[in-house]
C-alpha positions in Angstrom: -1.3 16.6 -16.6 1.8 14.5 -15.5 2.3 17.2 -12.9 -2.0 17.1 -11.6 -1.6 13.5 -11.7 1.4 13.1 -9.9 -0.2 15.6 -7.1 -2.9 13.4 -6.9 -0.5 10.5 -6.5 0.8 12.7 -3.4 -2.1 13.3 -1.7 -3.5 10.0 -1.5 0.3 8.2 -0.7 0.4 11.3 2.3 -3.2 9.9 3.4 -2.5 6.6 3.5 0.6 7.4 5.7 0.0 10.3 7.6 -2.6 8.9 10.4 0.3 6.4 11.7 1.4 8.5 14.0 -1.7 9.5 15.5 -3.2 6.0 16.0 -3.1 6.3 20.0 -4.5 9.5 19.7 -7.4 8.2 17.6 -8.0 5.4 19.5 -8.0 7.2 23.2 -10.7 9.7 21.7 -13.0 6.7 20.8 -11.8 4.5 23.9 -10.4 1.5 21.7 -7.5 -0.7 21.5 -4.9 1.7 19.5 -4.3 -1.7 17.5 -8.2 -1.8 16.6 -7.7 1.7 14.9 -5.4 -0.4 12.0 -9.1 -1.2 10.2 -9.3 2.1 9.7 -6.1 1.9 7.4 -6.5 -1.4 6.0 -10.2 -0.3 4.9 -8.7 2.6 3.2 -6.2 0.2 1.2 -8.5 -2.5 0.3 -11.1 -0.3 -1.0 -8.4 1.1 -3.4 -7.4 -2.5 -4.3 -10.9 -3.6 -4.9 -12.4 -0.5 -7.0 -8.9 -0.4 -9.3 -9.8 -2.6 -11.8 -13.6 -0.7 -12.5 -11.4 2.4 -12.9 -10.7 1.8 -16.5 -14.3 1.1 -17.5 -15.1 3.8 -15.8 -12.5 6.2 -17.3 -13.7 5.2 -20.8 -17.4 5.2 -20.0 -17.7 8.5 -18.9 -14.4 10.4 -20.0 -11.3 11.2 -18.2 -11.8 15.0 -17.1 -15.2 13.8 -15.7 -13.4 10.9 -13.4 -11.2 12.3 -12.5 -12.6 15.6 -11.1 -15.5 13.9 -9.6 -12.6 11.1 -7.7 -11.0 14.2 -6.2 -14.4 16.0 -5.1 -15.4 12.3 -3.5 -11.9 12.3 -1.4 -12.3 15.7 -0.3 -15.8 15.3 0.9 -14.5 12.1 2.5 -11.9 13.9 4.4 -14.5 16.2 5.8 -16.1 13.3 7.2 -13.1 11.4 8.6 -12.2 14.8 10.5 -16.0 15.1 11.9 -16.2 11.3 12.6 -17.3 10.3 16.4 -16.7 6.9 16.3 -14.6 4.2 15.0 -17.2 2.6 12.9 -17.6 6.4 11.2 -13.9 6.9 10.7 -13.7 3.5 9.0 -16.7 4.2 6.5 -15.3 7.7 5.6 -11.7 5.9 5.2 -14.0 3.4 2.5 -15.3 6.8 0.9 -12.0 7.9 0.6 -11.1 4.8 -0.8 -13.3 5.2 -3.5 -12.0 8.6 -5.0 -8.2 7.2 -4.5 -9.1 4.3 -6.6 -10.1 6.7 -9.9 -7.7 9.0 -9.3 -4.2 7.6 -9.9 -4.8 4.2 -12.5 -5.4 6.0 -15.1 -2.9 8.5 -15.4 -0.3 5.9 -14.3 -1.6 4.0 -17.5 -1.4 6.7 -19.8 2.2 6.8 -18.9 2.4 3.0 -19.7 1.4 3.4 -22.8 3.5 6.2 -23.9 6.7 4.4 -23.0 8.5 2.1 -24.9 10.6 -0.7 -23.4 13.4 0.9 -23.1 12.4 3.8 -21.7 10.1 1.8 -19.1 12.4 1.9 -16.3 13.1 5.7 -16.6 9.4 6.5 -16.7 8.3 4.3 -13.9 11.0 6.5 -12.0 10.6 9.5 -12.8 6.7 8.9 -12.2 7.9 7.3 -8.6 9.9 10.7 -7.4 6.9 12.8 -6.9 5.2 10.2 -4.7 8.9 9.9 -2.9 7.7 12.8 -1.2 4.7 11.8 0.4 5.9 9.3 3.2 8.7 11.3 4.5 6.3 14.2 4.9 3.4 12.1 6.3 5.3 10.7 9.5 6.6 14.4 10.4 3.4 16.3 9.4 1.1 13.8 11.3 3.2 13.8 14.1 3.7 17.2 14.2 -0.3 17.6 14.2 -1.0 15.0 16.9 1.2 16.5 19.1 0.2 19.9 19.1 -3.2 19.8 18.2 -6.0 17.3 17.4 -5.5 14.4 15.2 -9.0 15.6 13.1 -6.3 18.0 11.4 -4.8 15.2 9.6 -7.7 14.9 7.6 -8.6 18.7 7.6 -5.2 19.8 5.4 -6.5 17.7 2.3 -9.8 20.2 1.8 -7.6 22.9 0.1 -5.3 20.9 -1.3 -8.3 19.0 -2.8 -10.0 22.2 -4.0 -6.9 23.5 -5.8 -6.9 19.9 -7.8 -10.2 20.2 -9.0 -9.3 23.7 -10.2 -6.8 22.2 -12.0 -8.3 19.4 -13.4 -11.0 21.7 -14.8 -8.7 23.4 -17.0 -5.8 20.9 -17.9 -7.5 17.6 -17.5 -9.4 16.6 -20.9 -11.0 13.5 -22.3 -14.8 12.4 -23.4 -16.6 9.2 -22.4 -17.2 6.9 -25.2 -20.8 4.6 -25.4 -18.2 1.9 -25.7 -20.1 -1.5 -26.0 -18.3 -3.4 -23.5 -19.7 -3.8 -20.3 -18.5 -3.6 -16.6 -17.6 -6.8 -15.2 -20.5 -6.6 -12.2 -20.6 -10.1 -11.0 -16.9 -9.9 -11.0 -16.5 -6.4 -9.3 -18.7 -7.7 -6.5 -17.7 -11.1 -6.1 -13.9 -10.4 -5.5 -14.8 -7.3 -3.3 -17.3 -9.3 -1.2 -14.5 -11.9 -1.1 -11.9 -9.9 0.0 -14.0 -8.0 2.7 -14.9 -10.9 4.2 -11.4 -12.1 4.5 -10.8 -8.7 6.0 -13.5 -9.1 9.1 -12.5 -12.5 9.7 -8.8 -11.5 10.0 -9.8 -8.2 12.3 -12.2 -10.5 14.3 -9.1 -12.8 15.9 -8.1 -11.1 19.1 -6.2 -12.6 21.8 -8.7 -11.9 23.7 -12.6 -11.7 23.0 -11.9 -13.6 19.6 -15.6 -14.0 18.2 -14.5 -17.4 16.6 -18.5 -17.3 15.3 -17.7 -14.2 12.5 -14.2 -15.8 11.9 -15.5 -19.0 10.4 -18.6 -17.2 8.7 -16.0 -14.7 7.0 -13.1 -17.4 5.9 -16.1 -19.2 4.3 -17.5 -16.8 2.5 -14.3 -15.4 1.5 -12.9 -18.8 0.2 -16.2 -19.7 -1.5 -16.8 -16.0 -3.3 -13.3 -15.5 -4.6 -12.9 -18.9 -5.7 -16.3 -18.8 -7.6 -14.7 -15.1 -8.8 -11.4 -16.4 -10.4 -13.3 -19.2 -12.5 -15.5 -16.4 -13.7 -12.8 -14.5 -14.4 -11.2 -17.2 -16.6 -14.7 -18.4 -18.7 -16.3 -15.1 -19.2 -15.4 -13.1 -22.2 -15.4 -9.4 -20.5 -13.8 -10.2 -17.3 -13.3 -7.3 -14.4 -9.6 -8.3 -15.3 -8.2 -11.0 -17.6 -6.3 -13.0 -15.3 -5.0 -14.7 -18.6 -2.0 -12.2 -18.6 -0.6 -14.1 -15.7 0.6 -16.4 -17.9 3.5 -14.0 -18.5 6.6 -15.6 -15.9 7.4 -12.0 -14.9 4.3 -10.6 -14.3 3.2 -13.7 -12.3 6.4 -13.4 -10.4 5.9 -10.0 -9.3 1.8 -10.6 -8.5 2.9 -13.6 -6.1 6.5 -12.6 -4.6 6.3 -8.9 -5.4 2.9 -8.9 -3.6 3.8 -10.8 -0.8 7.4 -8.2 -0.4 4.6 -5.6 -0.2 2.5 -6.9 2.3 5.9 -7.6 4.9 7.5 -4.1 3.9 3.9 -1.9 4.4 3.5 -3.2 7.7 6.6 -1.5 9.1 5.4 2.0 9.3 2.4 0.8 10.3 4.3 -1.2 13.4 6.9 1.7 14.1 4.8 4.5 15.4 2.8 2.4 18.1 6.3 1.2 19.2 8.0 4.2 19.6 4.8 5.6 21.5 3.3 2.7 23.2 6.7 0.5 23.7 8.9 3.5 24.4 6.9 6.6 25.6 8.0 8.8 22.9 5.8 11.9 21.4 3.9 11.5 18.2 6.5 13.8 16.8 9.1 12.0 17.9 7.9 8.9 16.8 7.2 10.7 13.3 10.3 12.2 13.0 12.4 8.5 13.2 9.7 6.9 10.9 10.6 9.8 8.1 14.1 8.3 8.4 12.9 5.4 6.8 11.3 7.4 3.6 14.0 9.5 4.0 16.4 5.7 2.8 13.6 5.7 -0.2 14.6 9.2 -1.6 18.2 8.8 -0.7 18.6 5.5 -2.8 16.5 6.4 -5.6 19.3 7.5 -8.0 21.3 4.9 -8.0 18.1 1.9 -8.0 18.3 2.2 -12.0 21.9 1.8 -12.4 22.4 -1.0 -10.4 19.7 -3.1 -12.4 21.2 -2.4 -15.4 24.1 -3.0 -14.2 23.5 -6.1 -12.3 20.1 -7.4 -13.6 16.6 -7.8 -12.0 16.9 -11.4 -11.0 19.9 -10.5 -8.6 19.1 -7.2 -7.4 15.9 -9.1 -6.0 17.9 -12.1 -3.9 20.5 -9.5 -2.4 18.0 -7.1 -1.6 15.6 -9.8 0.3 18.1 -11.3 2.0 19.3 -7.9 3.2 16.1 -7.4 4.3 15.9 -10.5 6.3 18.8 -9.0 8.2 17.3 -5.6 8.7 14.3 -7.2 10.4 16.6 -9.0 12.6 18.2 -5.4 13.7 14.5 -4.3 13.7 13.6 -7.0 16.0 16.8 -6.2 18.6 15.6 -2.5 19.1 14.5 -1.7 22.3 14.1 2.1 24.3 17.9 2.4 25.6 18.8 1.7 21.8 20.6 5.3 21.1 18.6 7.0 18.6 21.0 7.7 15.9 21.4 3.9 15.8 17.8 3.5 15.1 17.4 6.4 12.7 20.3 4.6 10.7 18.3 1.1 10.9 15.7 2.6 9.5 17.4 4.6 6.9 19.0 1.3 5.2 15.4 -0.4 5.8 13.9 2.2 3.6 16.6 2.0 1.1 16.2 -1.8 0.7 12.4 -1.1 0.1 12.8 1.5 -2.4 15.4 -1.0 -4.3 12.9 -3.5 -3.9 9.6 -1.6 -5.3 11.8 -0.4 -8.2 12.7 -3.8 -9.3 9.5 -5.4 -8.8 7.9 -2.5 -10.4 10.2 -2.4 -13.8 10.1 -6.3 -13.9 6.2 -6.2 -14.1 5.8 -5.2 -17.3 9.0 -6.0 -18.9 7.4 -8.8 -20.7 4.0 -7.7 -21.3 2.7 -7.1 -25.0 1.0 -3.7 -25.5 -2.1 -5.2 -26.1 -2.3 -6.5 -22.7 -1.0 -4.1 -20.7 -4.2 -2.2 -19.8 -4.7 -5.5 -17.4 -2.0 -6.2 -16.7 -1.3 -2.6 -15.2 -4.9 -3.3 -13.4 -4.2 -6.5 -11.9 -1.0 -5.3 -10.7 -2.0 -1.9 -9.2 -4.8 -3.6 -7.4 -2.6 -6.6 -6.2 -0.1 -4.3 -4.6 -3.3 -2.3 -2.8 -4.5 -5.4 -1.2 -1.3 -6.8 -0.3 -0.8 -3.2 1.6 -3.9 -3.2 3.0 -3.3 -6.9 4.3 0.2 -6.1 5.6 -1.2 -3.8 8.0 -4.1 -6.2 9.3 -1.5 -9.5 9.8 0.5 -6.9 11.7 -2.4 -5.8 13.8 -2.6 -9.9 14.1 0.5 -10.9 14.8 0.9 -8.0 17.6 -1.9 -9.4 19.6 -1.0 -13.4 19.1 2.6 -12.5 20.6 1.2 -10.2 23.3 1.4 -12.6 25.8 4.4 -13.9 24.9 6.3 -10.6 25.4 8.3 -9.8 28.5 8.2 -7.8 31.5 11.2 -6.5 30.8 11.7 -3.1 28.7 15.2 -4.1 27.7 15.0 -7.5 27.1 14.3 -9.3 23.9 11.0 -10.5 23.5 8.1 -7.7 22.9 5.4 -8.2 21.1 6.8 -5.8 18.4 10.2 -7.9 18.2 8.5 -11.1 17.5 6.6 -9.2 14.9 9.5 -8.1 13.0 10.9 -11.7 13.4 7.5 -12.8 11.9 7.9 -10.6 9.2 11.9 -11.8 8.3 10.7 -15.0 7.9 8.1 -14.4 5.5 10.4 -12.4 3.5 12.2 -15.5 2.9 9.0 -16.9 0.9 10.0 -13.5 -2.0 13.8 -15.3 -2.4 12.1 -18.9 -3.4 9.5 -16.6 -5.9 12.8 -15.0 -6.9 15.1 -18.0 -7.4 12.5 -19.5 -10.2 12.7 -16.7 -12.3 15.2 -16.8 -15.5 18.6 -15.4 -15.0 17.9 -12.8 -17.4 14.5 -11.9 -16.1 13.4 -8.3 -16.8 16.4 -7.8 -19.6 14.1 -6.2 -22.5 14.0 -3.2 -19.7 17.5 -3.0 -18.4 19.8 -3.0 -21.6 
């Protein structure tokens, strides 16, 4: 069962990242700007974020076996729809449907790992669960770039079909767990309020462009988002059975993970979206070569992984987060300085270091999140943290696309001079990274000590 859940996580992450190298080709086939295709990535991640809070209730109500099998089936059918899409709106709709399946596949398996782990084993358990997922981002850019170079981008989604069919067959044999007619009801009001509010915010962000901004849509979307999200926050605090019990945020370490950790994820998730665009549109590389270099980023993730837990045990989580954030700011400066004349080994080295820092940050924040959470609150803490992480990833890509369009007028005409829209976007991300330093400084010096002893 653990291997099956890891496989589902592999498929989910693979599909979330494999599309990036093919963005220019998808844009060309639909007759839109490449930066507009980011909505197909953001829509998937945001849908997962919105529906994760409902996954626990659905599993309890209908049973783990039914939900897991149905989720893989939905994900596979949506992949067929993505491959058959004839327009960007259709592709976005199919990506949303994929998000529905993705939101129901992994959270239950992750929660089972957390429930079965003691405080002392938590770091090791998270590391073990993360290992299979680290392979997907390495394979995805290579596979996506190769497919986009030698064939049609539609094959990127076709490869999910045999994986999905195999997953369904294994789930029917390995997964057990029937539903129960529990008295707990799903908080539909909270789900609809939060989901609609987040969707309105995303629509408002996507409507901002250097040319042709629909300010009426931006204003309406912004107002709707603020009203619904504020009303939903009040509802979640007051209702006796909320979609997510936000009162778990009274735990300081979890609160820091939700705030500073989400900002960190928002920033670093934008990088794999920006790099393939820069390499193809700015440097003139093929999708395969762009994917090959992006794979260096995720290779850094894997290379540093065996050392992350010993480093946290040796120095503590708070110092690791501080040093990691400051080094990341410097790394964004290096990314901003890259241009088409930069030697390829230098680019690969910068991306490798960036990936290593990314891995350390993710592991540290994930370990910190549940270090002080009582077992009785673990379900709500896991749900809240997982949803916020996915939401931050989706908004990070939307922010990167917005920054690219905003900085386009500042871009210089020289290919060798600093000042391209990509350079300025990386500078912005580096400045935002400093916000995580401020949040981390508020932690006690021994934050997360219960899981690093």
